[in-house]
N, C-alpha and C positions, 0 to 999 in steps of 0.2 A: 434422479433421486438416488439411484444406487451409487453414483459417483460421490455424492455428498456423504452417504453413509460410510463409504469406504475411506474417505478422508477423515471423517470424525473418528472412525474406529482406529485409524492409524495414529491420530493424535492421542487418543486414550492410551493406546499401548505404549507410546513413547513416554507418556507421563508416568506410567508404571515403572519404567526402567530408567527414569531420569537420574537416579543416583548411581547407575552402573555405566561407567565410561569404558570405551574400547570394545574390541570385538570379543575378547575373552572375558566372560562375565561369570562370577561365582553365583551359584544358586542361593537364594535367600534362606531357604530351609532345606537342608539335606544332611545326610549322614556321611557323605564322602567329600570332605573338604579338599582332597587332593585332586579332584577332577575339575576341569575348566570346561566352559561351554562356549561354542562358536555361535554367536548371535547373528541372525540374518538381518542385515540393515535395510532390506526392502520392505518386508512385512512385519518385522520384529516379532515373529511368532516362532519360527523354526529354530531349535537349539540343538546342536550336535555335541555330545560330550566328547572331549579329547583329553589325553593324558597331560598332566602338568609338565612344565619345563623341567622341574626337578626330577620327575620320573624318566623323561626322555634323556636327560643328561646322565642319569645313573645307568640306563641301558647302554648308551653309547660308550661310557667309560668302562663298563664291564667287559665289552667286546674287545677292548684294546689292552687288557691286563696282561695277556701272555707276552712273554719275551720283550719286556720293556727295556729301553736302553739305559735305564738308570741303575741296572745291576741288582734290582730287588729280587729277580728270579734268575737262576742259572739256566744255561742253555739245555742242560740235560733234563730239567723238569718241564721243558716246553714240549717234549716229544715222548711218545710211548716207547717202551723198551724195544719193540719190533722196529720202530722208525730209527731209533738210535743205532741199533745193530746194522741196519741197511746203510745208514750214512757213514758209519765208521768203516764198514767193510769196503765201501767204494773209495774212501779217502786213503785207506791203508794199502789197497791193491792196485789202484788205477795208475797208469803211466802219466807222464806230464802231457802227452798228446791227448789222452782220454780226458784228463782233467780240464784241458783247455776248451773242451766242448760244453762245459758247464757254465752257467751264467756267472759273470764276475770273476771267472778264473782264467781268463785269457792272459797271455803274456807272462809277466814275471810271477804272478801269484801261483800259478800251477807249478812252476819251478821251485818256488819257496816251499810249497807243501812237500814235494819230493825230497828236497834237501833237509827239511826239518825232520821228517820221519826217518831218513837215513842216519841222521846224527843222533836223534833222541829216541828212536824206536817208534813203533806204531802208536797211533792215537788210541788212548783208552777211554777218554771222555770227550764229549762235545765241547766242553769248556776249554780243554787244552788246545783246541784249534785256533783260538784267538791269540795264542802265543806265536803263531806264524806271522812273520813280517807282512805288512800290508793287509792283514785280515783283522778287522775289528768285530765287535759284537753285532752291529747292525748288518754289515756285509756278510758275516757268517750265517746269520739267519736266512738271508736271501739265498746263499749257496745251499744251505740245507734244504730249504723248500724247493729249490730247483732240482736237487737230487731226488727228492721224493715225488715231485711232479714234473718230470722232464717234458719240455715242449718240443714237438717234432716240427722242424722248419721245412716247409715244402719249397722245393726249388721253383722259383718263378721263371717260367720260360716266356721270353718276350714274343708276343704275337704281333704280326704286322698285317696290314691289309694288302690284298693283291693289287688294288688300284694305286697303291703308293709307288709301285715301281714298274707296272706293266700298263701300257695303253695300246689300243682301247681296251675297255673292260671285257674280259672273256670268262667263261666258266672255268673254274679251277680244274675240274675233272678232265677237260680237254688237254690242258697242259700236262697233267699228271700221266696221261696216256701216251704222251709223245715219246718215241724211242730215241730221237736225236734232234738237236737244234743246230742252226748255224748262226753264230754271233758275228754281226757286221759292224765295223767301225769305219766311218768316213773321215779321212784326214784332209789336209789342204792340198795334197798332191798324190795321195794313194788311198786305196781301200784295202783293209785287212779283214780276215775272217778266221774263225775257229769253229771247226765241226766237232762237237762233243756229244757223246751218247749218254743215256741215263746211268750207265755204270761208271760215269766220270772217267772216261777214257777219251783221249784226244785222237780223233780220226783224221783230221786234216787241219793244217795251221799254216797260213801263208798270207802274203800281201802282194798287191799289183800296183805298179806306178800308173798314174793317170796324168799324162803330160798336158792335157788341155784344161786342167783345173786351174782356176784363177789366172787365166791367161787372156790377154786382149780384152775383148768386149763381152766375155762370158757367153759365147755363142752356144745356143741351145743344141744345135746339131753336133757340135764338138763334145759337149757334155754327154749327150746321149750316146755317142760313139764309145766314149770311155766307160760309161756305166754299163752299156750292153756287153762290152768285152768282158767285164768282171762277172756279170750275171751268167754268161756262157760258161765260166769256169767253176761256178759254185756247185758244190755237191748237193744231192737231193736230201731233203730233211723234212720233218713234220712242220717245223716252224722256223721262220727267219726273224731273228731279233736284231733290230737296228737301234743303235744308240741315239737317244734323244739328248741333244746338247742343252746346256743350261745357260746359254748366252742370252742376256736380257735384251729385249727389244729396245729398251731405253738407252742402251749403250751405243750411241751413234758411231763411236770410233770403230766398233767391231761389226758394223752393219754389213759391210761386204762379206765378211766371214759367215755371218748368220745367213745371208742370202744364198751363199754358196752351199752351206749345209742343208738348208731347206730344199734347194733345187735337187741336190743329189738324193736326199731322202725321198722326195716325191717321185723321182724316177725309179728308185729301187722298189717303192711300194707298187708302182704301176707295172713294172716288169716282172715282179715276183708273185704278185697276187694272182691266183688262177681266175680265169674268166668263167664265172658260173652262169649257166643259162637260166637258172631260176634264182633270182636274188633273194627270194624269201625262204629258200631251203635252209634247213638247220645244219649249216656247215660253218665251222669256226674260221675266223680270219687266219690266213697263213702267215702274214707279215705283222709283226708287233713292234712297238717301241718300248725301250727300257730306259728309265731315267738314269742319266750319267751320275747324278748326285747320289742316287740310291746305291750304286755300285761303289762309289767312293766311300760312303759311310760304312758299307759292309766290310771293306778292307782297311778302314781307318786311314784313308788317304785325304780326307778333307781337312783343310786349314781355313777356318772361317767358311766363306762361300766358295773358296777356290779348291781345286783338286790337284794334288801333287802327282808325281810320276809313280807308276806301278811297277817299274822295272825291278826294284828290290823284292817286291812280293812275288814276281814271276821267277826270279832267280831262286828264291827259297822254295817255291813249289817244285821247280825242276830238281833241286837237290834232294828234297824229301821223296820225290818219285824214285830215286835210286837208293837212298839210305834207309827208308822206312818200309816196313812190311805192308802197312795199310796207309798209303799216302792219300792226300786230299784229292789228287787227280793223277792219272797215269799217263805217261808220255811214251810213245813208241821210241825205240832206240834210234831210228833214223832222224827223228825230229830233235832229240836231245843232242845228237852230234851236229846237226845243221845249225841249231840256234844256241849252242853252248857259250859262244863268245859274243852274242848279239846284244846282250843286255848288261854288259859290264859298265862300271862307272867311267864316265868320260867317253863312252863309245859314240861314234858319229854315224852308226849304221842306220839310225832312224827307225828304231823298233818300238816306238810308243804306241802306234796303232796295233801292232801285234800283241803287245802287253794288254792293252785295253780290251781287245777282242777276247782274249783268253779269260781275263778277270770277269768280263761281263757274262760269259757262258757259265763260269763257276758260280757267280753270284745268282744267276737265274735259278739254278737247281737248288742251291742252299736256301735262298729266300723263299722259293716255292714250298719247300718242306716246312718252313717256319711260319708261313702266313696262315691267317685264320680264314 
């Protein structure tokens, strides 16, 4: 029964408002013709008074009266005397470099302001600013508002994740506590390393030929002999960082190279990682992988998916070590003399592994300080 009464009541209410179409309905009897009512279409009972469209349009238009582009108001009348004085003082005293930091005044506009006030004297009114070439009424308003309300731009520092360049994942605090690292690069016939401390000083930097690499049938005993000889020469460090190559498994043409890299990498991990009696002890891994592509991107050596030579970057680092007071990395004098001609253009000394070992060590410390 209550459903029937509800339906009949709804029909009666609809008949009462049959002459009122739409959601916005005027009241039949009222002393405020400017008000409109929002009618509920479900029960036809609730009505919410809202302002008419004429009132809303008037309010919106009144908020945009200041500083119209049609010239009905001058620029000086848009601001208070204190604001005008602040704007004119900056425009009359700031250099072109200081003006370039204001919105819309970069480039030629800042120079035009300096040239205009030098030729015609300081600005006395805001309206005279539009006489400057490339500055019109609308852009002048934006400039004035930017002077009164400067926006401080915060330098955005790119943060990267540690897992993007270091494998396996380790706690960042372990790496930050390291006093030195040894960066290792495995080539096709040699292994190079760079021993760098936290103060960005090169302690050791050399390479050793491995004659059994990629020879014959890839004898495991021959590989182990060469790798063990290199490990015996490595200096002691907190971490050993081995380059992780970016050769795709799907590239069948380079499968022998990939198999060679993986074999040498596995032997280095096995020989350098300490034998812990308690595997569950809270001891960080001593040997880590660093992604080759991450180092290439850090030094701008990537062209597409390929990495170019880092010899030029190493030559620049060696030059800065001598010419700059605070170089990016410090070289001892004997290493500078030893390798000063090893990375020249067209050199056949085969120093790519040496370059990569040094760049990987530098990228490790710099990326570690930037990572989140």
